[in-house]
N, C-alpha and C positions, 0 to 999 in steps of 0.2 A: 516597397523599397526606392518605389521614384524619387531620385535625387532632381529638386527642381533647381531653376536659374536663381543665382545667386542674387540678394537683393543689396542695393547698394549700402555698403557700412555704416552709413548715417543712419539709415534705416533699421540696421538691424542693432545697430547701438539703441536709436532709441526704444525697440521693441524690448532691448533685455532691462533696460530701465524701468518700461512700463511694467514687464513681468517681477522685477526687483520689487519697487513700491507698492505692488498692488494694490494701484488707486481706483478708488470704484468709479471715478469719472474717465480713467482714461481709456486711450483704445483698446480695444482687446483683453479688455478687464472685467471680471462680473460683476454685475450690479445685484445679485442673488436671489435672480429667479422672483423671487416674489415680488418687486418694483416693476416687473413687467418686461422681463431682458433676460436671455439667455446667451451668453458668451460662448463660441465655440473655436476652440483651434485646432487646427489641420494643416497639411500639405496639401490639399486635394482642393480647395474652394479656388485656388485660382487655375486648375487646370479646365480646359475648354470641354475637354471628353468628359468632366464631371457635372456639367452645369446644367443638362436635363435631370440626371439624377438627383442634384438638390434642389431644383426646383420641386421635384415629385415630393420631396422629404418635406421639404418647407409647406407645401400645400396640404398634404398629410398632417401637420401638427397644427396648422391654423384651424382647421377643423373643430379642433375641441380645444383649444386655445387662440380663440382670434385676437384678443388683445396682450398676446405675448411678442413682443420683438424678438427675431433669431439673428444676432451676429455673427458672420464666418470672418474668422482669422488665419488667411492661410499664410503659415510662416515659413521660411526656408528652408529644407530638409535636413542639409548638413550642418543647422544651427540647433535645431527642432528640440531635441532631448536637453541639449544646454539651458537655451531658454526656459525648457518647463522644468527643469531642476530649480532653477531660479525661482519660479514661479512657486515651486513646492515648500521650497526652503522658509520663502515667505509667507507660506500658507494661505494665498490668496492670488486668484489667477483666474480661469478659465471653467467654466459651468461644465462642459464638456467637452473631452479631449479625444484625438484620434490617436491609437497606438499601433505597432506593429506586436503581431502577436507572441507569445515565447517572453525571451529574460527580459527585454524592452517593459513590459507590463508588469511581469512577475516582481522584478525586482523596486517597483514603484507602486505593489498595492497598498501600503499603509499610507498612499494621500489619496486610494481613491474609495467610494461606498461600493459595497456587495451591489449588485443587481440582483440576486435571487426571487426576490419578492414580487419583481416588477417585470421579469421576461418571463414565468413560467408559461406563457400561454404560445412563447415563441422557439422555447426548446425543441418541438417537433418537426417545426416549418423550415427552423435553420440548421446548419452542419459545422464544425469551426469551432465547437463551444471550446475545446481543452486547453488551446492554445492560451487563451483569455481568464484559466481555471488558476486557481492558487489555493492548496490547503481543503479543496471541495468547495468554495467558494467565487462566484461567476463575476468577475470585473469590470467586462466589456461586453457587448453583441456583434458578433462577428459579421463583415458586412462582405467580403469576398471567403473565398479560398484560394489560399497560394501556395505554389509546387515550384517543383522544378523539375520539365520537361526536357529530355536530351532532344534539342531540334536539329534536324538536318535539309540541306538544300539538294533536292531530289534531280535539278537540273542537272548541279555538278556532279553527283552520285552518275547520272547519266553519260554525260562527257566523260567521265572516265573510264567508261566502260564497264561499270557495276551496275547491279540489279535495284534502283532505287525504290524498286518497293521487297528488297528481301537487307536490310543492314546487317553488319556483322554481331553474331549475338556470343562473341567471347573477346575481352581486351585485347586480345594476340591478332585475333583477326581483324580489330577495329584498328588497331595501329597500322597494322598491312595496309588495309583500304586506302587509311590516308594520307603512303606512303605514294600507292597509286592515282589517290585523286590530286595530290603534290605536283607528280611528275608531269601527270597530263593535262592539267589546268591550272596550275600557280597558286591553287587556293591552299592556304595553310588548314590543319586539320581543325584547331580550335578557334573559333574567336574569344577572347579573355582580356579584360579587364581586372587589375586589380590593385588601381593606385589608391582607393579606399581600402582595400583590403577586406572587401567582399567576396570577392572572387572563390576564396578557399571553402566559404559557408557553400557558394551555390554545388562548387563542384564535391564537397565530404557528403553532402546530402544527397547528388545525385547517385553517384559511386558508392553510397554506403551499403546499400542494400545489397551491391553485385560483390562486396567485400569481405562485408562481415558474416559470419554465420544468421541464422534467423535468431539462436540465444542471444547472441552478444548484440543483437541489432535490439531487441526488448528488451532486454538490461541496462543496455545504453539511455533509451528514453525513461524507462522508469527509474535513474538516476543512478543505476548499480554500473559506470561505466570503468572498464578495465581498462586503464591507458596501456599494460605493458603487453597485452593484447597482439600478439603478430600481424593480426588481420586491421587492427587501426590503425599501428605502424606503417602497413603498406598503405592505407588511404593516404600518407604526408609524403610516402616514396613517390607513389604514383603521382600523384601533385608536383613534386621536383622531376620527375623523369620525364613527365609530357614534355616539359618546357625545357627543361635539356635537352631531349632527342630531338627539338623544333619544330612540335608538334603546333605550338602555337604561335599568335602574331610576334612581332618582335616589339620587345617595349612593354613586356604587361604591367611592370610597374608602375610605368607613365603613363598608361591606359585609364581613363575613367569606364569603370562599367555604364554607367548613366551617363549620356549613351553611345560613348565611343565603341563599345566591345559590340553592340548589337548592329550598329552602321556598319562593323566591318563582315558581318554575318548579311546582313542585308544588301549591301552591295558586291556580295558573288568573292569576298576577298577572305574569306573563311567557308566551310564545308558545314559544320557543327556548331550548335553553341548550347550551352546551358543557360537554361532563358527561364523565366517566368510563367505560370499557367493565368496569371490574371493583370489588367490592368498597363501595364510597359515591359516591354523587352519581350512580349509573346507573340502569339498566334495573329492574332486583329493587326499589331504593329508592322509586324513580317509581311504579311498581303498587300500591306502598299506599296513596297516595291518586289515581293517575289509574287506567283501567280501563285491563288491560294493550295490547288491543286498539284504545286511542287513544294510545300512546304511539309517536310513529314515528321515524324515522331515517333522516337524509335526508344525501345528499352534498354537502358543502360546495358552496356556489353560486361559477362559478365568474369570479373577476375578471380574469384576462389569461387572451384567447382560446387561445391555445396551450398552455395547461393542462392537467393531466389528473388530477381530484380523485382522493384516496386516503385511507384508511383510514389516520391516523396512530399506527404500536401500535410498543409495545416489550416485553422482559420488564419488568413493573412492581416486585412487591417478591418479593426473593431473600435466602437466608441463605447469609451467610460464616460463615469459621472465623478466630480472630485468630490472629494469629504466635505470640501470649505464650502459647498454651494448651501445657500440658504435653503432652496427645496428641492430636495433630490428625487422626490417622486414626478415633480414637473420635468425637471432634467433627465427622468428617466423614459418618461414619456418622447420627447423628443428624438433619444436613441434610439425608441422604439419606431417613430417616424422615420430614421436613417434605414432600417433595416426591414421598412414595408415592402411588402411585393411590389408595387407599383414603382415605386423608387429603384429599388435594384433591378429590376428589368429596363427599368432606362440605361443603368448603368453598365449593364449588362451589352444592349443593343449600341450605345455610342462608345463604350470606351472599349469594350471587347473583355470584361472581368466575369470570370468563373464566380459568381455571386454563392454566397451562403444558402442561398434560397434553392432548395431542394425542387421547387414546384416549378423552376422556369424551365421552359421547353429552349435547348440550345443546339435542336437537332440543324438549324437552316445557318449555323455557325462556319460550317465546312468541316472537311476530314480531317485537319489537324486538331481544330477540339472534341470532335468525336470522340478521337481520338483519347484524348486527354481525360473525359469524364469517363469513357467507359474502363479507365485504368483506378479512378477514383475511388472504386468499390471495393479493390484489392491494394488500395494504396496504405500508403504506415507514416506516421510523423517526420517529418524531417527531422536529421539528428542534429544541426547547429541550432535548430529552436528548441532544445530541450538543454542548451547550454544558457549559464547566465551572461548578461550582455558586459560585466568585465573580464569572462573567459574569450566571449568571443571579440573583445577588439584586444587582447593579447594576441588571440590566433592569425586576427589581420596583420598586426605587426608580424611575426612570427612566419606567416606566410610569405611576407613579402623578402625576409632574411633568407629562408628556403631559395628563392628565386634567384634571389643575388648572388647566394654562398655564404652568406658571413655568419649561417649558424646550421646545425646537423638535425637531419629525422630526430635522432636519439635526444638532442638538447630540445628540442620543439617539442615532443611529447612529452618528457621530463615536467617541463615550464608548465605545459597545460594542464597534468596531472595535479600537480599542487596546485595550479589556479582554481580547478573544479572543486579540490576536495575542500579548499578553505572558502567557497563561495564567490 
């Protein structure tokens, strides 16, 4: 979910025009694969930290397809799915497409080619497939695992006189410790940015396993969500209460998650942040500002006594093949190169991604990444990933209204239930 710097309005307009007309000769448009070129749309190829990963992937692909050119077109993330929607409506566009796992790809699966017959050999080596699967068919190969650990700054905990190696296990103790930290250091409890409406997604998933019962959690993931449950309602109450009680930084609804929220944590202005486990807003980024041994990862504090905390994670990002490509096997071969072990290892080393390749050794990554990886085995799918993109968009708007006081928890839950029911 990394938000890229905005391109100029002129360039964005040009990209939309290209996607709309689907010109075979235009930049960023497919030439059909069989004519010697594949086009990839993503929001990663402009990132210096992904350069080594893409070079390894392209080299792997070139070994088997030396005459095929590959063009990567980096789109701005905040416009990405709008641009992609235009391409899908026209039935023309890139051959290979990067997706977030969950609702974003499931809602667009009709425009994609199933990959099951092409990726059989990768199923055991890679993890995170469920986030890219719909109705039993795989529509993308996972590149990363993505989840939402609760990071904390051990130095701030220590300065406040708290034991940095024994964070609070319950919500009430966590809030009490936050009060102590703010009193002794001036730092806020949470760094939070909800300008884009993403903050509620991270909060919902991070706190879900500590608030819902195990049965409620499993039912939610299975699509049997009970929006009238007191524990579901409690999640949204906590979201509002945390802000109303001053646990968050000021101006949450005007603070961008990427990357203003994480800058608050990195600069020591907040003691805790619900971040990511891969790619951005994560352990490797934080280590540029905070000593690696001072970056803690705690289990989310328990709200409901019968709940058991677990790491919420899924397949993070993955590459799919457009249905309109002329040679789906060729495009699928590129997807396989983009998920090859050597390429993914470079992504881990350079970008700090916890990749989908379970054979890659991450033991040298430091204590935070060790804690995260050790929690993967008992982890569960993130709650927000199970929701449709339509419901996620609504939840983002409602989360802002809850913080501003312009709606109530009961009304927000009612609207979300109606959206979830209608798909």
